[in-house]
Structure formats: structure tokens, C-alpha cells
mmCIF file of the N, C-alpha and C atoms, coordinates in Angstrom:
data_MODEL
# 
_entry.id   MODEL 
# 
loop_
_atom_site.group_PDB 
_atom_site.id 
_atom_site.type_symbol 
_atom_site.label_atom_id 
_atom_site.label_alt_id 
_atom_site.label_comp_id 
_atom_site.label_asym_id 
_atom_site.label_entity_id 
_atom_site.label_seq_id 
_atom_site.pdbx_PDB_ins_code 
_atom_site.Cartn_x 
_atom_site.Cartn_y 
_atom_site.Cartn_z 
_atom_site.occupancy 
_atom_site.B_iso_or_equiv 
_atom_site.pdbx_formal_charge 
_atom_site.auth_seq_id 
_atom_site.auth_comp_id 
_atom_site.auth_asym_id 
_atom_site.auth_atom_id 
_atom_site.pdbx_PDB_model_num 
ATOM 1   N N  . MET A 1 1  ? 5.619  15.661 3.783   1.00 0.00 ? 1  MET A N  1 
ATOM 2   C CA . MET A 1 1  ? 4.331  15.246 3.502   1.00 0.00 ? 1  MET A CA 1 
ATOM 3   C C  . MET A 1 1  ? 3.421  15.522 4.791   1.00 0.00 ? 1  MET A C  1 
ATOM 4   N N  . ALA A 1 2  ? 3.830  15.341 5.894   1.00 0.00 ? 2  ALA A N  1 
ATOM 5   C CA . ALA A 1 2  ? 2.900  15.697 7.119   1.00 0.00 ? 2  ALA A CA 1 
ATOM 6   C C  . ALA A 1 2  ? 2.528  17.216 6.963   1.00 0.00 ? 2  ALA A C  1 
ATOM 7   N N  . LYS A 1 3  ? 3.511  17.975 6.778   1.00 0.00 ? 3  LYS A N  1 
ATOM 8   C CA . LYS A 1 3  ? 3.157  19.485 6.675   1.00 0.00 ? 3  LYS A CA 1 
ATOM 9   C C  . LYS A 1 3  ? 2.186  19.921 5.695   1.00 0.00 ? 3  LYS A C  1 
ATOM 10  N N  . LYS A 1 4  ? 2.375  19.307 4.596   1.00 0.00 ? 4  LYS A N  1 
ATOM 11  C CA . LYS A 1 4  ? 1.621  19.588 3.401   1.00 0.00 ? 4  LYS A CA 1 
ATOM 12  C C  . LYS A 1 4  ? 0.175  19.153 3.585   1.00 0.00 ? 4  LYS A C  1 
ATOM 13  N N  . HIS A 1 5  ? -0.107 18.156 4.370   1.00 0.00 ? 5  HIS A N  1 
ATOM 14  C CA . HIS A 1 5  ? -1.250 17.578 4.759   1.00 0.00 ? 5  HIS A CA 1 
ATOM 15  C C  . HIS A 1 5  ? -1.900 17.865 6.027   1.00 0.00 ? 5  HIS A C  1 
ATOM 16  N N  . HIS A 1 6  ? -1.145 18.629 6.853   1.00 0.00 ? 6  HIS A N  1 
ATOM 17  C CA . HIS A 1 6  ? -1.449 19.028 8.193   1.00 0.00 ? 6  HIS A CA 1 
ATOM 18  C C  . HIS A 1 6  ? -1.868 17.936 9.071   1.00 0.00 ? 6  HIS A C  1 
ATOM 19  N N  . ILE A 1 7  ? -0.978 16.958 8.868   1.00 0.00 ? 7  ILE A N  1 
ATOM 20  C CA . ILE A 1 7  ? -1.065 15.812 10.017  1.00 0.00 ? 7  ILE A CA 1 
ATOM 21  C C  . ILE A 1 7  ? 0.435  15.640 10.539  1.00 0.00 ? 7  ILE A C  1 
ATOM 22  N N  . SER A 1 8  ? 0.430  14.844 11.547  1.00 0.00 ? 8  SER A N  1 
ATOM 23  C CA . SER A 1 8  ? 1.821  14.551 12.314  1.00 0.00 ? 8  SER A CA 1 
ATOM 24  C C  . SER A 1 8  ? 2.603  13.652 11.631  1.00 0.00 ? 8  SER A C  1 
ATOM 25  N N  . GLN A 1 9  ? 3.959  13.577 11.774  1.00 0.00 ? 9  GLN A N  1 
ATOM 26  C CA . GLN A 1 9  ? 5.004  12.809 11.107  1.00 0.00 ? 9  GLN A CA 1 
ATOM 27  C C  . GLN A 1 9  ? 4.489  11.263 11.548  1.00 0.00 ? 9  GLN A C  1 
ATOM 28  N N  . ARG A 1 10 ? 4.153  11.025 12.783  1.00 0.00 ? 10 ARG A N  1 
ATOM 29  C CA . ARG A 1 10 ? 3.698  9.993  13.233  1.00 0.00 ? 10 ARG A CA 1 
ATOM 30  C C  . ARG A 1 10 ? 2.502  9.255  12.417  1.00 0.00 ? 10 ARG A C  1 
ATOM 31  N N  . SER A 1 11 ? 1.529  10.107 12.141  1.00 0.00 ? 11 SER A N  1 
ATOM 32  C CA . SER A 1 11 ? 0.539  9.787  11.180  1.00 0.00 ? 11 SER A CA 1 
ATOM 33  C C  . SER A 1 11 ? 0.817  9.259  9.790   1.00 0.00 ? 11 SER A C  1 
ATOM 34  N N  . VAL A 1 12 ? 1.799  9.987  9.398   1.00 0.00 ? 12 VAL A N  1 
ATOM 35  C CA . VAL A 1 12 ? 2.422  9.510  8.015   1.00 0.00 ? 12 VAL A CA 1 
ATOM 36  C C  . VAL A 1 12 ? 3.063  8.255  8.165   1.00 0.00 ? 12 VAL A C  1 
ATOM 37  N N  . GLU A 1 13 ? 3.885  8.044  9.109   1.00 0.00 ? 13 GLU A N  1 
ATOM 38  C CA . GLU A 1 13 ? 4.621  6.663  9.380   1.00 0.00 ? 13 GLU A CA 1 
ATOM 39  C C  . GLU A 1 13 ? 3.484  5.609  9.585   1.00 0.00 ? 13 GLU A C  1 
ATOM 40  N N  . LYS A 1 14 ? 2.401  5.782  10.247  1.00 0.00 ? 14 LYS A N  1 
ATOM 41  C CA . LYS A 1 14 ? 1.462  4.711  10.552  1.00 0.00 ? 14 LYS A CA 1 
ATOM 42  C C  . LYS A 1 14 ? 0.865  4.457  9.137   1.00 0.00 ? 14 LYS A C  1 
ATOM 43  N N  . HIS A 1 15 ? 0.501  5.387  8.367   1.00 0.00 ? 15 HIS A N  1 
ATOM 44  C CA . HIS A 1 15 ? -0.154 5.228  7.065   1.00 0.00 ? 15 HIS A CA 1 
ATOM 45  C C  . HIS A 1 15 ? 0.949  4.412  6.091   1.00 0.00 ? 15 HIS A C  1 
ATOM 46  N N  . LEU A 1 16 ? 2.245  4.714  6.080   1.00 0.00 ? 16 LEU A N  1 
ATOM 47  C CA . LEU A 1 16 ? 3.169  3.998  5.377   1.00 0.00 ? 16 LEU A CA 1 
ATOM 48  C C  . LEU A 1 16 ? 3.166  2.593  5.827   1.00 0.00 ? 16 LEU A C  1 
ATOM 49  N N  . SER A 1 17 ? 3.223  2.431  7.041   1.00 0.00 ? 17 SER A N  1 
ATOM 50  C CA . SER A 1 17 ? 3.236  1.158  7.549   1.00 0.00 ? 17 SER A CA 1 
ATOM 51  C C  . SER A 1 17 ? 2.185  0.207  7.052   1.00 0.00 ? 17 SER A C  1 
ATOM 52  N N  . ARG A 1 18 ? 0.867  0.853  7.197   1.00 0.00 ? 18 ARG A N  1 
ATOM 53  C CA . ARG A 1 18 ? -0.249 0.120  6.762   1.00 0.00 ? 18 ARG A CA 1 
ATOM 54  C C  . ARG A 1 18 ? -0.324 -0.240 5.326   1.00 0.00 ? 18 ARG A C  1 
ATOM 55  N N  . ILE A 1 19 ? 0.237  0.641  4.380   1.00 0.00 ? 19 ILE A N  1 
ATOM 56  C CA . ILE A 1 19 ? 0.481  0.575  3.007   1.00 0.00 ? 19 ILE A CA 1 
ATOM 57  C C  . ILE A 1 19 ? 1.520  -0.619 2.613   1.00 0.00 ? 19 ILE A C  1 
ATOM 58  N N  . PHE A 1 20 ? 2.542  -0.602 3.512   1.00 0.00 ? 20 PHE A N  1 
ATOM 59  C CA . PHE A 1 20 ? 3.533  -1.602 3.347   1.00 0.00 ? 20 PHE A CA 1 
ATOM 60  C C  . PHE A 1 20 ? 3.098  -3.023 3.720   1.00 0.00 ? 20 PHE A C  1 
ATOM 61  N N  . ASN A 1 21 ? 2.284  -3.160 4.717   1.00 0.00 ? 21 ASN A N  1 
ATOM 62  C CA . ASN A 1 21 ? 1.853  -4.336 5.183   1.00 0.00 ? 21 ASN A CA 1 
ATOM 63  C C  . ASN A 1 21 ? 0.743  -5.047 3.994   1.00 0.00 ? 21 ASN A C  1 
ATOM 64  N N  . LYS A 1 22 ? -0.008 -4.114 3.504   1.00 0.00 ? 22 LYS A N  1 
ATOM 65  C CA . LYS A 1 22 ? -0.850 -4.352 2.486   1.00 0.00 ? 22 LYS A CA 1 
ATOM 66  C C  . LYS A 1 22 ? -0.311 -4.962 1.170   1.00 0.00 ? 22 LYS A C  1 
ATOM 67  N N  . LEU A 1 23 ? 0.804  -4.369 0.930   1.00 0.00 ? 23 LEU A N  1 
ATOM 68  C CA . LEU A 1 23 ? 1.622  -4.747 -0.266  1.00 0.00 ? 23 LEU A CA 1 
ATOM 69  C C  . LEU A 1 23 ? 2.602  -5.743 0.025   1.00 0.00 ? 23 LEU A C  1 
ATOM 70  N N  . HIS A 1 24 ? 2.837  -6.125 1.213   1.00 0.00 ? 24 HIS A N  1 
ATOM 71  C CA . HIS A 1 24 ? 3.774  -7.143 1.654   1.00 0.00 ? 24 HIS A CA 1 
ATOM 72  C C  . HIS A 1 24 ? 5.069  -6.708 1.213   1.00 0.00 ? 24 HIS A C  1 
ATOM 73  N N  . VAL A 1 25 ? 5.473  -5.451 1.632   1.00 0.00 ? 25 VAL A N  1 
ATOM 74  C CA . VAL A 1 25 ? 6.904  -4.923 1.257   1.00 0.00 ? 25 VAL A CA 1 
ATOM 75  C C  . VAL A 1 25 ? 7.514  -4.166 2.468   1.00 0.00 ? 25 VAL A C  1 
ATOM 76  N N  . SER A 1 26 ? 8.574  -3.902 2.599   1.00 0.00 ? 26 SER A N  1 
ATOM 77  C CA . SER A 1 26 ? 9.354  -3.318 3.665   1.00 0.00 ? 26 SER A CA 1 
ATOM 78  C C  . SER A 1 26 ? 10.109 -1.975 3.335   1.00 0.00 ? 26 SER A C  1 
ATOM 79  N N  . SER A 1 27 ? 9.824  -1.278 2.190   1.00 0.00 ? 27 SER A N  1 
ATOM 80  C CA . SER A 1 27 ? 10.564 -0.097 2.024   1.00 0.00 ? 27 SER A CA 1 
ATOM 81  C C  . SER A 1 27 ? 9.639  0.687  0.964   1.00 0.00 ? 27 SER A C  1 
ATOM 82  N N  . ARG A 1 28 ? 9.998  2.042  0.622   1.00 0.00 ? 28 ARG A N  1 
ATOM 83  C CA . ARG A 1 28 ? 9.215  2.765  -0.163  1.00 0.00 ? 28 ARG A CA 1 
ATOM 84  C C  . ARG A 1 28 ? 9.503  2.323  -1.580  1.00 0.00 ? 28 ARG A C  1 
ATOM 85  N N  . ILE A 1 29 ? 10.846 2.011  -1.660  1.00 0.00 ? 29 ILE A N  1 
ATOM 86  C CA . ILE A 1 29 ? 11.029 1.436  -3.185  1.00 0.00 ? 29 ILE A CA 1 
ATOM 87  C C  . ILE A 1 29 ? 10.275 0.357  -3.532  1.00 0.00 ? 29 ILE A C  1 
ATOM 88  N N  . GLU A 1 30 ? 10.304 -0.754 -2.619  1.00 0.00 ? 30 GLU A N  1 
ATOM 89  C CA . GLU A 1 30 ? 9.518  -1.943 -2.811  1.00 0.00 ? 30 GLU A CA 1 
ATOM 90  C C  . GLU A 1 30 ? 8.147  -1.595 -3.094  1.00 0.00 ? 30 GLU A C  1 
ATOM 91  N N  . ALA A 1 31 ? 7.545  -0.704 -2.285  1.00 0.00 ? 31 ALA A N  1 
ATOM 92  C CA . ALA A 1 31 ? 6.098  -0.278 -2.339  1.00 0.00 ? 31 ALA A CA 1 
ATOM 93  C C  . ALA A 1 31 ? 5.816  0.386  -3.836  1.00 0.00 ? 31 ALA A C  1 
ATOM 94  N N  . VAL A 1 32 ? 6.673  1.045  -4.337  1.00 0.00 ? 32 VAL A N  1 
ATOM 95  C CA . VAL A 1 32 ? 6.545  1.676  -5.615  1.00 0.00 ? 32 VAL A CA 1 
ATOM 96  C C  . VAL A 1 32 ? 6.598  0.699  -6.737  1.00 0.00 ? 32 VAL A C  1 
ATOM 97  N N  . GLU A 1 33 ? 7.509  -0.208 -6.567  1.00 0.00 ? 33 GLU A N  1 
ATOM 98  C CA . GLU A 1 33 ? 7.644  -1.385 -7.604  1.00 0.00 ? 33 GLU A CA 1 
ATOM 99  C C  . GLU A 1 33 ? 6.397  -2.354 -7.540  1.00 0.00 ? 33 GLU A C  1 
ATOM 100 N N  . LYS A 1 34 ? 6.002  -2.565 -6.263  1.00 0.00 ? 34 LYS A N  1 
ATOM 101 C CA . LYS A 1 34 ? 4.798  -3.444 -6.369  1.00 0.00 ? 34 LYS A CA 1 
ATOM 102 C C  . LYS A 1 34 ? 3.707  -2.849 -6.854  1.00 0.00 ? 34 LYS A C  1 
ATOM 103 N N  . ALA A 1 35 ? 3.589  -1.359 -6.536  1.00 0.00 ? 35 ALA A N  1 
ATOM 104 C CA . ALA A 1 35 ? 2.340  -0.657 -7.000  1.00 0.00 ? 35 ALA A CA 1 
ATOM 105 C C  . ALA A 1 35 ? 2.346  -0.722 -8.611  1.00 0.00 ? 35 ALA A C  1 
ATOM 106 N N  . LYS A 1 36 ? 3.408  -0.475 -9.167  1.00 0.00 ? 36 LYS A N  1 
ATOM 107 C CA . LYS A 1 36 ? 3.661  -0.518 -10.580 1.00 0.00 ? 36 LYS A CA 1 
ATOM 108 C C  . LYS A 1 36 ? 2.961  -1.966 -11.155 1.00 0.00 ? 36 LYS A C  1 
ATOM 109 N N  . GLN A 1 37 ? 3.720  -2.915 -10.394 1.00 0.00 ? 37 GLN A N  1 
ATOM 110 C CA . GLN A 1 37 ? 3.256  -4.271 -10.903 1.00 0.00 ? 37 GLN A CA 1 
ATOM 111 C C  . GLN A 1 37 ? 1.707  -4.567 -10.900 1.00 0.00 ? 37 GLN A C  1 
ATOM 112 N N  . LEU A 1 38 ? 1.103  -4.033 -9.821  1.00 0.00 ? 38 LEU A N  1 
ATOM 113 C CA . LEU A 1 38 ? -0.354 -4.233 -9.573  1.00 0.00 ? 38 LEU A CA 1 
ATOM 114 C C  . LEU A 1 38 ? -1.095 -3.185 -10.332 1.00 0.00 ? 38 LEU A C  1 
ATOM 115 N N  . GLY A 1 39 ? -0.519 -2.443 -11.213 1.00 0.00 ? 39 GLY A N  1 
ATOM 116 C CA . GLY A 1 39 ? -1.277 -1.625 -12.079 1.00 0.00 ? 39 GLY A CA 1 
ATOM 117 C C  . GLY A 1 39 ? -1.674 -0.311 -11.269 1.00 0.00 ? 39 GLY A C  1 
ATOM 118 N N  . LEU A 1 40 ? -1.376 -0.044 -9.985  1.00 0.00 ? 40 LEU A N  1 
ATOM 119 C CA . LEU A 1 40 ? -1.871 1.155  -9.138  1.00 0.00 ? 40 LEU A CA 1 
ATOM 120 C C  . LEU A 1 40 ? -1.230 2.533  -9.535  1.00 0.00 ? 40 LEU A C  1 
ATOM 121 N N  . ILE A 1 41 ? -0.098 2.438  -10.237 1.00 0.00 ? 41 ILE A N  1 
ATOM 122 C CA . ILE A 1 41 ? 0.506  3.585  -10.595 1.00 0.00 ? 41 ILE A CA 1 
ATOM 123 C C  . ILE A 1 41 ? 1.115  3.216  -11.972 1.00 0.00 ? 41 ILE A C  1 
ATOM 124 N N  . PRO A 1 42 ? 1.147  4.181  -13.035 1.00 0.00 ? 42 PRO A N  1 
ATOM 125 C CA . PRO A 1 42 ? 1.560  3.789  -14.283 1.00 0.00 ? 42 PRO A CA 1 
ATOM 126 C C  . PRO A 1 42 ? 3.072  3.517  -14.258 1.00 0.00 ? 42 PRO A C  1 
ATOM 127 N N  . GLU A 1 43 ? 3.514  2.524  -15.027 1.00 0.00 ? 43 GLU A N  1 
ATOM 128 C CA . GLU A 1 43 ? 4.965  2.499  -15.234 1.00 0.00 ? 43 GLU A CA 1 
ATOM 129 C C  . GLU A 1 43 ? 5.828  3.697  -15.374 1.00 0.00 ? 43 GLU A C  1 
ATOM 130 N N  . LEU A 1 44 ? 5.414  4.518  -16.344 1.00 0.00 ? 44 LEU A N  1 
ATOM 131 C CA . LEU A 1 44 ? 6.253  5.520  -16.782 1.00 0.00 ? 44 LEU A CA 1 
ATOM 132 C C  . LEU A 1 44 ? 5.984  6.748  -15.739 1.00 0.00 ? 44 LEU A C  1 
ATOM 133 N N  . HIS A 1 45 ? 5.229  6.665  -14.755 1.00 0.00 ? 45 HIS A N  1 
ATOM 134 C CA . HIS A 1 45 ? 4.966  7.741  -13.794 1.00 0.00 ? 45 HIS A CA 1 
ATOM 135 C C  . HIS A 1 45 ? 6.316  8.308  -13.278 1.00 0.00 ? 45 HIS A C  1 
ATOM 136 N N  . VAL A 1 46 ? 6.347  9.577  -13.500 1.00 0.00 ? 46 VAL A N  1 
ATOM 137 C CA . VAL A 1 46 ? 7.570  10.359 -13.085 1.00 0.00 ? 46 VAL A CA 1 
ATOM 138 C C  . VAL A 1 46 ? 7.336  11.181 -11.808 1.00 0.00 ? 46 VAL A C  1 
ATOM 139 N N  . LEU A 1 47 ? 7.982  10.975 -10.661 1.00 0.00 ? 47 LEU A N  1 
ATOM 140 C CA . LEU A 1 47 ? 7.672  11.901 -9.599  1.00 0.00 ? 47 LEU A CA 1 
ATOM 141 C C  . LEU A 1 47 ? 8.275  13.111 -9.841  1.00 0.00 ? 47 LEU A C  1 
ATOM 142 N N  . ARG A 1 48 ? 7.539  14.224 -9.624  1.00 0.00 ? 48 ARG A N  1 
ATOM 143 C CA . ARG A 1 48 ? 7.969  15.575 -9.884  1.00 0.00 ? 48 ARG A CA 1 
ATOM 144 C C  . ARG A 1 48 ? 8.381  16.152 -8.442  1.00 0.00 ? 48 ARG A C  1 
ATOM 145 N N  . THR A 1 49 ? 9.600  16.840 -8.387  1.00 0.00 ? 49 THR A N  1 
ATOM 146 C CA . THR A 1 49 ? 10.025 17.595 -7.355  1.00 0.00 ? 49 THR A CA 1 
ATOM 147 C C  . THR A 1 49 ? 10.071 19.033 -7.410  1.00 0.00 ? 49 THR A C  1 
ATOM 148 N N  . PRO A 1 50 ? 9.967  19.827 -6.453  1.00 0.00 ? 50 PRO A N  1 
ATOM 149 C CA . PRO A 1 50 ? 10.053 21.209 -6.703  1.00 0.00 ? 50 PRO A CA 1 
ATOM 150 C C  . PRO A 1 50 ? 11.170 21.805 -7.514  1.00 0.00 ? 50 PRO A C  1 
ATOM 151 N N  . SER A 1 51 ? 12.411 21.104 -7.386  1.00 0.00 ? 51 SER A N  1 
ATOM 152 C CA . SER A 1 51 ? 13.553 21.434 -8.243  1.00 0.00 ? 51 SER A CA 1 
ATOM 153 C C  . SER A 1 51 ? 13.316 21.168 -9.777  1.00 0.00 ? 51 SER A C  1 
ATOM 154 N N  . SER A 1 52 ? 12.429 19.923 -10.036 1.00 0.00 ? 52 SER A N  1 
ATOM 155 C CA . SER A 1 52 ? 12.233 19.634 -11.471 1.00 0.00 ? 52 SER A CA 1 
ATOM 156 C C  . SER A 1 52 ? 11.356 20.571 -12.221 1.00 0.00 ? 52 SER A C  1 
ATOM 157 N N  . ASP A 1 53 ? 10.768 21.388 -11.373 1.00 0.00 ? 53 ASP A N  1 
ATOM 158 C CA . ASP A 1 53 ? 9.708  22.441 -12.038 1.00 0.00 ? 53 ASP A CA 1 
ATOM 159 C C  . ASP A 1 53 ? 10.220 23.621 -12.516 1.00 0.00 ? 53 ASP A C  1 
ATOM 160 N N  . ARG A 1 54 ? 11.526 23.700 -12.374 1.00 0.00 ? 54 ARG A N  1 
ATOM 161 C CA . ARG A 1 54 ? 12.305 25.109 -12.750 1.00 0.00 ? 54 ARG A CA 1 
ATOM 162 C C  . ARG A 1 54 ? 12.595 25.093 -14.065 1.00 0.00 ? 54 ARG A C  1 
# 
């Protein structure tokens, strides 16, 4: 993610930490679940990976 957005790994970690604090969660999995509950991302949203595009 850092390379794609031309920022440092530490910046990504800081952003994630702020998101976790705002959502009152402690992991990426919990953040996704909480975001779904809050309607921030669709329940059926599927994350695409480069390998899934083949």
C-alpha cells in the first residue's frame, strides 16, 4: 500500500492506527467488520487481489 501511494510504511501504520482508534477496534479484520456494520463498505464487497484478476 505504501509503495502504491508513494508514502512510507510508517505513514500507512499511523493511518491504520487512527482508523482503528476511531472505530474502536484492534485489527484489520475487526475494522472491516465494524465498517460493514456502520455501512461504510457494502456487506458483499469483495476485495480483489492481482491473482483474482487472472
